[in-house]
C-alpha positions as CSV (number, residue, x, y, z in Angstrom):
1,X,180.6,92.5,10.1
2,X,181.7,93.9,6.7
3,X,179.0,94.0,3.9
4,X,179.9,93.6,0.2
5,X,178.6,96.5,-1.9
6,X,175.5,95.4,-3.9
7,X,177.2,95.9,-7.3
8,X,180.1,93.5,-6.6
9,X,178.1,90.2,-6.9
10,X,176.7,90.9,-10.4
11,X,180.1,92.1,-11.6
12,X,181.7,88.9,-10.2
13,X,179.0,86.7,-11.8
14,X,179.6,88.5,-15.2
15,X,183.3,87.9,-15.0
16,X,182.9,84.2,-14.2
17,X,180.5,83.9,-17.2
18,X,182.9,85.7,-19.6
19,X,185.8,83.4,-18.5
20,X,183.6,80.4,-19.1
21,X,182.5,81.5,-22.5
22,X,186.0,82.3,-23.7
23,X,187.2,78.8,-22.8
24,X,184.0,76.9,-23.8
25,X,185.4,75.5,-27.0
26,X,188.0,72.7,-27.0
27,X,191.2,73.1,-29.0
28,X,190.1,70.5,-31.5
29,X,187.1,72.7,-32.4
30,X,189.2,75.7,-33.2
31,X,191.8,76.6,-35.7
32,X,194.1,79.4,-36.8
33,X,192.7,80.6,-40.2
34,X,190.8,83.3,-42.1
35,X,187.2,84.1,-42.9
36,X,185.4,86.5,-45.2
37,X,183.4,89.3,-43.5
38,X,182.1,92.4,-45.1
39,X,184.2,91.7,-48.3
40,X,187.4,91.5,-46.3
41,X,189.6,88.7,-45.2
42,X,189.8,88.5,-41.4
43,X,192.4,86.2,-39.9
44,X,192.7,84.9,-36.4
45,X,191.7,81.9,-34.2
46,X,188.1,80.7,-34.2
47,X,185.8,77.8,-34.8
48,X,186.4,75.6,-37.9
49,X,183.0,76.4,-39.2
50,X,183.7,80.1,-39.4
51,X,187.5,80.3,-40.1
52,X,187.2,78.3,-43.3
53,X,190.4,79.3,-45.0
54,X,193.8,78.0,-44.0
55,X,195.6,81.3,-44.7
56,X,195.2,84.8,-46.1
57,X,196.2,83.8,-49.7
58,X,193.4,81.2,-49.8
59,X,191.0,83.7,-48.4
60,X,191.9,86.3,-50.9
61,X,191.4,83.9,-53.8
62,X,187.9,83.2,-52.4
63,X,187.3,86.9,-52.1
64,X,188.3,87.5,-55.7
65,X,185.9,84.7,-56.9
66,X,188.5,82.1,-57.6
67,X,187.0,79.9,-54.9
68,X,183.3,79.3,-54.5
69,X,181.5,81.1,-51.7
70,X,178.7,79.1,-50.2
71,X,177.0,82.4,-49.1
72,X,176.7,83.8,-52.6
73,X,173.1,84.4,-53.5
74,X,172.1,84.9,-49.8
75,X,170.8,81.3,-49.2
76,X,169.4,82.2,-45.7
77,X,165.8,83.4,-45.3
78,X,164.1,85.7,-42.9
79,X,167.2,87.6,-41.9
80,X,169.4,84.5,-41.1
81,X,173.1,85.2,-41.2
82,X,175.2,83.1,-43.6
83,X,178.6,81.8,-42.6
84,X,180.8,79.8,-44.8
85,X,181.8,76.4,-43.5
86,X,185.0,74.4,-43.7
87,X,183.5,71.0,-44.8
88,X,183.3,71.6,-48.5
89,X,184.1,74.2,-51.2
90,X,180.6,75.6,-51.3
91,X,179.5,74.9,-47.8
92,X,177.5,77.3,-45.6
93,X,175.5,77.5,-42.4
94,X,172.6,79.8,-41.7
95,X,172.6,81.3,-38.2
96,X,168.9,81.7,-37.4
97,X,169.1,82.8,-33.8
98,X,166.9,85.9,-33.1
99,X,165.0,85.7,-36.4
100,X,162.0,83.7,-35.1
101,X,162.8,80.9,-37.6
102,X,164.9,77.7,-37.7
103,X,166.1,75.1,-40.3
104,X,169.0,74.8,-42.7
105,X,167.9,78.0,-44.4
106,X,165.9,79.6,-41.5
107,X,162.8,78.6,-43.4
108,X,160.5,77.2,-40.6
109,X,158.8,79.5,-38.2
110,X,159.5,78.9,-34.5
111,X,156.7,77.0,-32.7
112,X,154.5,79.2,-30.5
113,X,154.1,76.6,-27.8
114,X,156.7,74.8,-25.8
115,X,155.8,71.1,-25.8
116,X,159.1,69.3,-25.2
117,X,162.7,70.3,-24.7
118,X,163.8,67.5,-27.0
119,X,161.8,68.7,-30.0
120,X,162.1,72.5,-29.5
121,X,164.6,74.0,-31.9
122,X,167.6,75.6,-30.1
123,X,167.5,78.6,-32.5
124,X,164.1,79.5,-31.1
125,X,165.1,79.7,-27.5
126,X,165.2,83.3,-26.3
127,X,167.4,84.0,-23.3
């Protein structure tokens, strides 16, 4: 009988997880576009909420202040990360994961007790 080395199973599980994560979004949730990160326009394919601008020219206008940036003024509290959204000209979404807070602006502290899966904010789940 041939035994599989002990490290092979975790490596295979990791590969399966990575393949699943890279294909987890459907095509109608992604787009080819650009986003602003660290005062630079980055273009590629990603989620609509993050790749807000249709092309580099539109992104550069936003970067130069000709378009409104929803993340101006740091609207997120407690270390939440602001991401511009595609919905409107001054849209944004605060990413609160890992901060210990949740809400539109990461303004509410995560509950200390787990009462119900339905009411527990997903931003507060620690994996």
